[in-house]
All heavy atoms as an XYZ file, in Angstrom:
614
protein
N      -9.535    -40.147      8.753
C     -10.022    -39.398      7.621
C     -10.563    -38.043      8.104
O     -11.352    -37.975      9.002
C     -11.165    -40.184      6.956
C     -11.639    -39.677      5.700
S     -10.704    -40.157      4.191
C     -10.485    -41.863      4.287
N     -10.075    -36.979      7.522
C     -10.495    -35.640      7.897
C     -11.389    -35.043      6.801
O     -11.308    -35.363      5.655
C      -9.229    -34.742      8.079
N     -12.225    -34.125      7.251
C     -13.116    -33.370      6.360
C     -12.690    -31.918      6.421
O     -12.519    -31.369      7.525
C     -14.591    -33.538      6.747
C     -15.468    -32.701      5.866
C     -14.986    -35.064      6.623
N     -12.544    -31.305      5.239
C     -12.169    -29.884      5.209
C     -12.513    -29.305      3.880
O     -13.400    -29.763      3.212
N     -11.808    -28.266      3.444
C     -12.130    -27.504      2.252
C     -10.886    -27.379      1.376
O      -9.809    -27.056      1.847
C     -12.634    -26.113      2.641
O     -13.756    -26.181      3.468
C     -12.963    -25.305      1.403
N     -11.163    -27.583      0.080
C     -10.101    -27.289     -0.959
C     -10.511    -25.937     -1.574
O     -11.689    -25.797     -2.021
C     -10.049    -28.353     -2.053
C      -9.020    -27.970     -3.159
C      -9.718    -29.704     -1.524
N      -9.621    -24.975     -1.589
C      -9.829    -23.676     -2.215
C      -8.972    -23.545     -3.453
O      -7.806    -23.813     -3.401
C      -9.493    -22.562     -1.236
C     -10.501    -22.385     -0.180
C     -10.303    -21.029      0.531
N     -11.205    -21.009      1.646
C     -10.883    -20.694      2.881
N      -9.664    -20.357      3.182
N     -11.772    -20.747      3.846
N      -9.597    -23.095     -4.518
C      -8.933    -22.957     -5.777
C      -8.716    -21.465     -6.072
O      -9.587    -20.649     -5.864
C      -9.760    -23.559     -6.907
C     -10.055    -25.043     -6.739
C     -11.345    -25.458     -6.377
C      -9.036    -25.984     -6.943
C     -11.597    -26.793     -6.188
C      -9.294    -27.302     -6.728
C     -10.583    -27.750     -6.407
O     -10.848    -29.045     -6.211
N      -7.583    -21.137     -6.612
C      -7.221    -19.784     -6.975
C      -6.896    -19.658     -8.461
O      -6.318    -20.602     -9.048
C      -6.041    -19.217     -6.110
C      -6.348    -19.199     -4.693
C      -6.052    -20.172     -3.739
C      -7.124    -18.232     -3.983
N      -6.560    -19.802     -2.516
C      -7.211    -18.619     -2.654
C      -7.724    -17.058     -4.398
C      -7.819    -17.873     -1.676
C      -8.348    -16.257     -3.403
C      -8.437    -16.677     -2.061
N      -7.227    -18.551     -9.070
C      -6.830    -18.165    -10.459
C      -7.212    -19.290    -11.454
O      -8.377    -19.685    -11.544
C      -5.381    -17.802    -10.490
N      -6.194    -19.807    -12.167
C      -6.479    -20.800    -13.198
C      -7.081    -22.104    -12.617
O      -7.846    -22.751    -13.278
C      -5.180    -21.131    -13.955
N      -6.744    -22.424    -11.388
C      -7.323    -23.621    -10.791
C      -8.832    -23.419    -10.550
O      -9.634    -24.331    -10.771
C      -6.597    -23.937     -9.449
N      -9.194    -22.228    -10.149
C     -10.619    -21.926     -9.953
C     -11.389    -22.006    -11.238
O     -12.448    -22.598    -11.314
C     -10.735    -20.517     -9.329
C     -12.148    -20.097     -9.042
C     -12.141    -18.680     -8.424
C     -13.453    -18.117     -8.237
N     -13.471    -16.796     -7.644
N     -10.799    -21.480    -12.328
C     -11.464    -21.540    -13.583
C     -11.594    -22.988    -14.104
O     -12.650    -23.356    -14.579
C     -10.667    -20.706    -14.613
N     -10.512    -23.744    -13.918
C     -10.562    -25.168    -14.389
C     -11.532    -26.030    -13.526
O     -12.169    -26.935    -14.098
C      -9.158    -25.769    -14.350
N     -11.628    -25.766    -12.270
C     -12.548    -26.528    -11.420
C     -13.977    -26.104    -11.583
O     -14.881    -26.871    -11.294
C     -12.117    -26.365     -9.924
N     -14.172    -24.862    -11.982
C     -15.562    -24.347    -12.115
C     -16.186    -23.994    -10.790
O     -17.382    -23.781    -10.675
N     -15.335    -23.844     -9.768
C     -15.764    -23.494     -8.457
C     -14.665    -22.910     -7.621
O     -13.486    -23.214     -7.916
C     -16.398    -24.736     -7.689
O     -17.008    -24.314     -6.465
C     -15.339    -25.798     -7.422
N     -14.961    -22.087     -6.670
C     -13.932    -21.508     -5.822
C     -13.484    -22.472     -4.678
O     -12.308    -22.407     -4.229
C     -14.428    -20.192     -5.187
N     -14.351    -23.355     -4.293
C     -13.977    -24.271     -3.204
C     -14.936    -25.454     -3.176
O     -16.055    -25.353     -3.727
C     -13.941    -23.585     -1.860
C     -15.206    -23.024     -1.341
C     -15.080    -22.359     -0.026
O     -14.104    -21.571      0.156
O     -15.902    -22.586      0.849
N     -14.485    -26.508     -2.575
C     -15.254    -27.722     -2.418
C     -14.734    -28.556     -1.250
O     -13.574    -28.358     -0.833
C     -15.336    -28.537     -3.686
C     -14.010    -29.094     -4.160
C     -14.100    -29.812     -5.478
O     -15.174    -29.965     -5.990
O     -13.057    -30.135     -6.077
N     -15.504    -29.457     -0.694
C     -15.043    -30.196      0.527
C     -14.099    -31.308      0.085
O     -14.059    -31.773     -1.049
C     -16.357    -30.793      1.032
C     -17.288    -30.860     -0.117
C     -16.914    -29.700     -1.020
N     -13.238    -31.661      1.016
C     -12.459    -32.884      0.863
C     -12.765    -33.795      2.064
O     -13.158    -33.361      3.096
C     -10.947    -32.589      0.778
C     -10.253    -32.116      2.093
C     -10.039    -32.999      3.169
C      -9.836    -30.804      2.214
C      -9.433    -32.543      4.323
C      -9.181    -30.377      3.374
C      -9.017    -31.233      4.409
O      -8.413    -30.766      5.573
N     -12.522    -35.091      1.805
C     -12.577    -36.106      2.860
C     -11.365    -37.008      2.551
O     -11.388    -37.854      1.703
C     -13.835    -36.884      2.796
C     -14.007    -37.876      3.953
C     -15.379    -38.513      4.022
O     -16.351    -37.895      3.631
O     -15.423    -39.709      4.379
N     -10.302    -36.747      3.339
C      -9.004    -37.429      3.067
C      -8.087    -37.326      4.296
O      -8.224    -36.402      5.100
C      -8.299    -36.810      1.850
N      -7.166    -38.261      4.365
C      -6.227    -38.227      5.488
C      -4.965    -37.461      5.105
O      -4.296    -36.876      5.989
C      -5.835    -39.665      5.854
N      -4.626    -37.447      3.771
C      -3.395    -36.804      3.323
C      -3.661    -35.924      2.128
O      -4.695    -36.062      1.458
C      -2.263    -37.824      2.937
O      -2.743    -38.522      1.774
C      -1.958    -38.841      4.018
N      -2.692    -35.036      1.842
C      -2.850    -34.159      0.698
C      -2.953    -34.996     -0.562
O      -3.700    -34.758     -1.482
C      -1.687    -33.184      0.633
C      -1.638    -32.268     -0.554
C      -2.911    -31.411     -0.665
C      -0.391    -31.399     -0.518
N      -2.136    -36.070     -0.656
C      -2.145    -36.959     -1.838
C      -3.542    -37.521     -2.069
O      -4.046    -37.572     -3.186
C      -1.123    -38.084     -1.686
N      -4.230    -37.977     -1.001
C      -5.590    -38.502     -1.142
C      -6.561    -37.466     -1.592
O      -7.414    -37.681     -2.408
C      -6.048    -39.094      0.213
C      -5.325    -40.378      0.562
C      -5.760    -40.877      1.940
O      -6.732    -40.370      2.534
O      -5.056    -41.782      2.468
N      -6.463    -36.262     -1.008
C      -7.372    -35.158     -1.393
C      -7.177    -34.775     -2.856
O      -8.176    -34.632     -3.609
C      -7.132    -33.943     -0.520
N      -5.949    -34.711     -3.321
C      -5.675    -34.325     -4.734
C      -6.084    -35.434     -5.664
O      -6.587    -35.184     -6.799
C      -4.188    -33.970     -4.928
C      -3.775    -32.710     -4.205
C      -2.260    -32.485     -4.402
C      -4.580    -31.486     -4.608
N      -5.952    -36.710     -5.242
C      -6.429    -37.822     -6.105
C      -7.928    -37.715     -6.307
O      -8.431    -37.913     -7.427
C      -6.080    -39.145     -5.504
N      -8.659    -37.394     -5.268
C     -10.132    -37.244     -5.379
C     -10.478    -36.072     -6.284
O     -11.421    -36.129     -7.079
C     -10.736    -37.099     -4.018
N      -9.717    -34.964     -6.159
C      -9.962    -33.802     -7.026
C      -9.769    -34.195     -8.461
O     -10.560    -33.839     -9.349
C      -9.046    -32.660     -6.623
C      -8.960    -31.565     -7.733
C      -9.476    -32.052     -5.307
N      -8.714    -34.930     -8.755
C      -8.416    -35.364    -10.174
C      -9.531    -36.267    -10.725
O      -9.864    -36.159    -11.903
C      -7.089    -36.120    -10.205
C      -5.896    -35.178    -10.060
C      -4.575    -35.990    -10.109
N      -3.425    -35.098    -10.116
C      -2.758    -34.723     -9.094
N      -3.052    -35.173     -7.876
N      -1.733    -33.878     -9.193
N     -10.156    -37.062     -9.876
C     -11.270    -37.926    -10.358
C     -12.473    -37.041    -10.617
O     -13.181    -37.221    -11.652
C     -11.598    -38.999     -9.289
C     -12.897    -39.667     -9.588
C     -10.438    -40.015     -9.235
N     -12.780    -36.093     -9.751
C     -13.988    -35.209     -9.925
C     -13.805    -34.246    -11.084
O     -14.810    -33.867    -11.645
C     -14.209    -34.396     -8.605
C     -14.941    -35.183     -7.553
C     -15.445    -34.306     -6.433
N     -14.458    -33.404     -5.847
C     -13.654    -33.741     -4.838
N     -13.740    -34.931     -4.298
N     -12.787    -32.885     -4.344
N     -12.603    -33.786    -11.362
C     -12.348    -32.820    -12.395
C     -11.281    -33.242    -13.386
O     -10.200    -32.638    -13.422
C     -11.924    -31.508    -11.724
C     -12.844    -30.956    -10.723
N     -14.053    -30.287    -11.064
C     -12.796    -30.997     -9.368
C     -14.674    -29.940     -9.949
N     -13.959    -30.360     -8.919
N     -11.536    -34.288    -14.204
C     -10.566    -34.681    -15.163
C     -10.382    -33.538    -16.216
O     -11.265    -32.739    -16.386
C     -11.142    -35.932    -15.803
C     -12.604    -35.778    -15.598
C     -12.822    -35.020    -14.308
N      -9.261    -33.508    -16.866
C      -9.059    -32.506    -17.900
C      -8.098    -31.381    -17.426
O      -7.107    -31.656    -16.856
N      -8.545    -30.219    -17.680
C      -7.682    -29.017    -17.487
C      -7.178    -28.857    -16.032
O      -6.030    -28.570    -15.753
C      -8.348    -27.707    -17.913
C      -7.481    -26.496    -17.772
C      -6.202    -26.519    -18.578
O      -6.140    -27.228    -19.603
O      -5.251    -25.790    -18.204
N      -8.039    -29.150    -15.041
C      -7.627    -29.025    -13.627
C      -6.498    -29.956    -13.327
O      -5.562    -29.595    -12.587
C      -8.795    -29.196    -12.689
C      -8.460    -28.980    -11.197
C      -7.871    -27.569    -10.980
C      -9.659    -29.223    -10.310
N      -6.479    -31.150    -13.875
C      -5.370    -32.087    -13.667
C      -4.054    -31.468    -14.092
O      -3.036    -31.547    -13.381
C      -5.608    -33.440    -14.371
C      -4.392    -34.343    -14.285
C      -6.863    -34.128    -13.749
N      -4.064    -30.788    -15.239
C      -2.866    -30.151    -15.777
C      -2.464    -29.011    -14.880
O      -1.260    -28.769    -14.616
C      -3.109    -29.687    -17.237
C      -3.150    -30.878    -18.202
C      -3.286    -30.439    -19.603
N      -4.598    -30.021    -19.952
C      -5.613    -30.823    -20.194
N      -5.445    -32.152    -20.169
N      -6.816    -30.367    -20.545
N      -3.430    -28.235    -14.385
C      -3.156    -27.151    -13.497
C      -2.534    -27.621    -12.213
O      -1.592    -27.043    -11.699
C      -4.389    -26.236    -13.252
C      -4.144    -25.221    -12.166
C      -4.861    -25.609    -14.567
N      -3.071    -28.673    -11.662
C      -2.580    -29.240    -10.379
C      -1.092    -29.635    -10.514
O      -0.336    -29.494     -9.581
C      -3.359    -30.460     -9.908
C      -4.807    -30.150     -9.457
C      -5.529    -31.483     -9.196
C      -4.840    -29.245     -8.255
N      -0.743    -30.186    -11.688
C       0.632    -30.609    -11.906
C       1.631    -29.445    -11.795
O       2.829    -29.658    -11.559
C       0.766    -31.328    -13.256
C       0.095    -32.662    -13.264
O      -0.142    -33.256    -12.200
O      -0.149    -33.183    -14.401
N       1.159    -28.223    -12.006
C       2.040    -27.046    -12.011
C       1.842    -26.205    -10.733
O       2.528    -25.208    -10.590
C       1.764    -26.187    -13.225
C       1.993    -26.810    -14.545
C       1.819    -25.884    -15.737
N       0.633    -25.067    -15.675
C      -0.500    -25.330    -16.272
N      -0.681    -26.458    -16.950
N      -1.535    -24.448    -16.191
N       0.944    -26.609     -9.915
C       0.565    -25.768     -8.726
C       1.379    -25.954     -7.499
O       2.040    -27.032     -7.340
C      -0.920    -25.980     -8.411
O      -1.752    -25.542     -9.440
N       1.294    -24.977     -6.602
C       1.867    -25.065     -5.269
C       0.659    -25.252     -4.328
O      -0.457    -24.871     -4.706
C       2.633    -23.808     -4.880
O       3.700    -23.587     -5.737
N       0.893    -25.701     -3.136
C      -0.196    -25.969     -2.233
C       0.135    -25.398     -0.821
O       1.249    -25.463     -0.367
C      -0.454    -27.475     -2.086
C      -0.749    -28.073     -3.385
C       0.278    -28.690     -4.144
C      -1.974    -28.043     -3.938
C       0.053    -29.230     -5.386
C      -2.267    -28.627     -5.208
C      -1.231    -29.236     -5.928
N      -0.908    -24.849     -0.180
C      -0.849    -24.516      1.198
C      -1.772    -25.398      2.001
O      -2.926    -25.659      1.515
C      -1.275    -23.082      1.455
C      -0.532    -21.946      0.733
C      -1.178    -20.595      1.053
C       0.943    -21.939      1.253
N      -1.371    -25.908      3.118
C      -2.243    -26.677      3.971
C      -2.321    -25.971      5.274
O      -1.338    -25.741      5.975
C      -1.720    -28.130      4.207
C      -2.548    -28.910      5.207
C      -1.731    -28.877      2.830
N      -3.564    -25.459      5.567
C      -3.760    -24.653      6.783
C      -2.810    -23.453      6.829
O      -2.301    -23.159      7.901
C      -3.722    -25.511      8.029
C      -4.794    -26.589      8.069
O      -5.875    -26.368      7.437
O      -4.580    -27.670      8.610
N      -2.581    -22.855      5.684
C      -1.719    -21.671      5.638
C      -0.246    -21.946      5.528
O       0.557    -20.999      5.388
N       0.167    -23.193      5.600
C       1.595    -23.553      5.568
C       1.966    -24.105      4.209
O       1.316    -25.023      3.712
C       1.887    -24.570      6.641
C       1.609    -24.073      8.029
O       2.105    -22.993      8.396
N       0.802    -24.776      8.776
N       3.048    -23.589      3.610
C       3.485    -24.107      2.299
C       3.879    -25.554      2.370
O       4.581    -25.979      3.337
C       4.696    -23.248      1.950
C       4.676    -22.094      2.900
C       3.874    -22.502      4.054
N       3.494    -26.357      1.390
C       3.869    -27.780      1.334
C       5.251    -27.883      0.775
O       6.032    -28.758      1.163
C       2.851    -28.528      0.470
C       3.345    -29.948      0.193
C       1.467    -28.531      1.109
N       5.628    -27.051     -0.140
C       6.951    -27.090     -0.730
C       7.225    -28.388     -1.423
O       6.334    -28.910     -2.134
N       8.395    -28.948     -1.283
C       8.739    -30.182     -1.942
C       8.439    -31.434     -1.179
O       8.837    -32.568     -1.621
C      10.248    -30.147     -2.312
O      11.018    -30.093     -1.143
N       7.754    -31.319     -0.061
C       7.459    -32.524      0.748
C       6.563    -33.420     -0.081
O       5.635    -32.976     -0.785
C       6.660    -32.148      2.021
C       7.551    -31.510      3.070
C       6.802    -31.239      4.323
N       5.853    -30.157      4.125
C       4.774    -29.915      4.886
N       4.507    -30.716      5.906
N       3.962    -28.923      4.574
N       6.770    -34.774     -0.002
C       5.872    -35.703     -0.680
C       4.427    -35.534     -0.148
O       4.205    -35.455      1.024
C       6.443    -37.073     -0.311
C       7.857    -36.817      0.127
C       7.854    -35.413      0.723
N       3.494    -35.454     -1.064
C       2.083    -35.205     -0.673
C       1.509    -36.308      0.183
O       0.616    -36.063      0.955
C       1.245    -34.964     -1.906
C       1.602    -33.746     -2.682
N       1.163    -33.488     -3.934
C       2.444    -32.741     -2.371
C       1.642    -32.345     -4.338
N       2.471    -31.862     -3.420
N       2.097    -37.508      0.115
C       1.610    -38.627      0.968
C       1.962    -38.421      2.410
O       1.362    -39.036      3.279
C       2.297    -39.950      0.503
C       1.934    -40.372     -0.894
C       2.775    -39.637     -1.930
O       3.851    -39.083     -1.636
O       2.347    -39.654     -3.122
N       2.996    -37.531      2.680
C       3.390    -37.320      4.082
C       2.710    -36.113      4.694
O       2.904    -35.872      5.870
C       4.906    -37.121      4.128
O       5.254    -35.872      3.472
C       5.688    -38.226      3.481
N       1.883    -35.388      3.914
C       1.257    -34.164      4.451
C      -0.099    -34.543      4.972
O      -1.022    -34.812      4.195
C       1.164    -33.076      3.340
C       0.499    -31.850      3.910
C       2.572    -32.744      2.802
N      -0.252    -34.591      6.290
C      -1.496    -34.987      6.956
C      -2.475    -33.810      6.899
O      -2.087    -32.676      7.078
C      -1.239    -35.384      8.402
C      -0.238    -36.503      8.608
C      -0.608    -37.854      8.162
N      -1.800    -38.346      8.827
C      -2.493    -39.409      8.433
N      -2.096    -40.080      7.404
N      -3.553    -39.753      9.064
N      -3.753    -34.125      6.729
C      -4.828    -33.111      6.719
C      -5.582    -33.174      8.054
O      -5.837    -34.242      8.618
C      -5.746    -33.312      5.536
C      -5.078    -33.255      4.191
C      -6.125    -33.509      3.098
C      -4.405    -31.937      3.953
N      -5.914    -32.002      8.572
C      -6.619    -31.881      9.849
C      -8.124    -31.728      9.594
O      -8.562    -31.203      8.605
C      -6.117    -30.637     10.611
N      -8.883    -32.178     10.559
C     -10.339    -31.962     10.529
C     -10.592    -30.479     10.504
O     -10.047    -29.709     11.247
C     -10.982    -32.587     11.789
C     -12.435    -32.515     11.848
C     -13.111    -33.437     10.811
O     -12.523    -34.474     10.408
O     -14.243    -33.087     10.417
N     -11.458    -30.094      9.533
C     -11.752    -28.657      9.406
C     -10.702    -27.821      8.724
O     -10.796    -26.621      8.712
N      -9.694    -28.480      8.151
C      -8.576    -27.781      7.547
C      -8.885    -27.301      6.161
O      -9.954    -27.431      5.649
N      -7.888    -26.580      5.618
C      -7.987    -26.009      4.286
C      -6.775    -26.322      3.464
O      -5.632    -26.154      3.919
C      -8.135    -24.467      4.407
O      -9.281    -24.136      5.176
C      -8.305    -23.811      3.033
N      -7.008    -26.785      2.243
C      -5.985    -26.983      1.250
C      -6.208    -25.882      0.200
O      -7.274    -25.723     -0.323
C      -6.098    -28.334      0.552
C      -5.123    -28.471     -0.629
C      -5.814    -29.433      1.527
N      -5.201    -25.044     -0.117
C      -5.299    -24.059     -1.114
C      -4.378    -24.410     -2.330
O      -3.231    -24.800     -2.161
C      -4.857    -22.695     -0.526
C      -5.752    -22.270      0.597
C      -5.572    -20.889      1.042
O      -5.708    -19.959      0.178
O      -5.288    -20.694      2.211
N      -4.993    -24.339     -3.478
C      -4.330    -24.656     -4.735
C      -3.904    -23.378     -5.381
O      -4.792    -22.552     -5.765
C      -5.233    -25.476     -5.631
C      -4.565    -25.860     -6.963
C      -5.728    -26.732     -4.929
N      -2.622    -23.193     -5.553
C      -2.044    -21.954     -6.056
C      -1.341    -22.243     -7.347
O      -0.151    -22.666     -7.352
C      -1.079    -21.336     -5.039
C      -1.636    -21.119     -3.674
C      -0.483    -20.753     -2.689
C      -2.700    -20.041     -3.655
N      -1.962    -21.945     -8.506
C      -1.263    -22.120     -9.754
C      -0.215    -21.103     -9.943
O      -0.250    -20.066     -9.219
C      -2.380    -22.010    -10.808
C      -3.458    -21.290    -10.160
C      -3.339    -21.532     -8.664
N       0.695    -21.257    -10.885
C       1.717    -20.236    -11.103
C       1.023    -18.913    -11.507
O       0.014    -18.943    -12.264
C       2.536    -20.761    -12.300
C       2.246    -22.184    -12.321
C       0.885    -22.407    -11.764
N       1.498    -17.805    -10.956
C       0.974    -16.548    -11.247
C       1.927    -15.785    -12.128
O       3.128    -15.856    -11.996
C       0.756    -15.706     -9.998
C      -0.289    -16.244     -9.090
C       0.062    -17.159     -8.080
C      -1.616    -15.899     -9.240
C      -0.953    -17.689     -7.215
C      -2.600    -16.419     -8.453
C      -2.274    -17.314     -7.423
N       1.392    -15.009    -13.095
C       2.233    -14.188    -13.975
C       2.066    -12.747    -13.579
O       1.100    -12.349    -12.890
C       1.766    -14.372    -15.406
N       2.985    -11.915    -13.966
C       2.826    -10.481    -13.681
C       4.106     -9.988    -12.973
O       5.075    -10.693    -12.734
N       4.040     -8.699    -12.613
C       5.235     -8.151    -12.059
C       4.947     -7.064    -11.085
O       3.959     -6.811    -10.546
């Protein structure tokens, strides 16, 4: 089990009501499950549309259960951005 930080950007930040919070999880799937419990409602919908970076690396289409989290790491939640 690793301890680190979840950072929220744009719509995710607004839905969470905070820019960041700690995680305690072994995988990205576990960290996101805990986020969904802490923030039911709009953030759950935002997470379903978001991309994720783990320690600066894009998760892409990898299953979240396979993405291991490091002690002191960072998960960044990137909702879709609009603009040009």
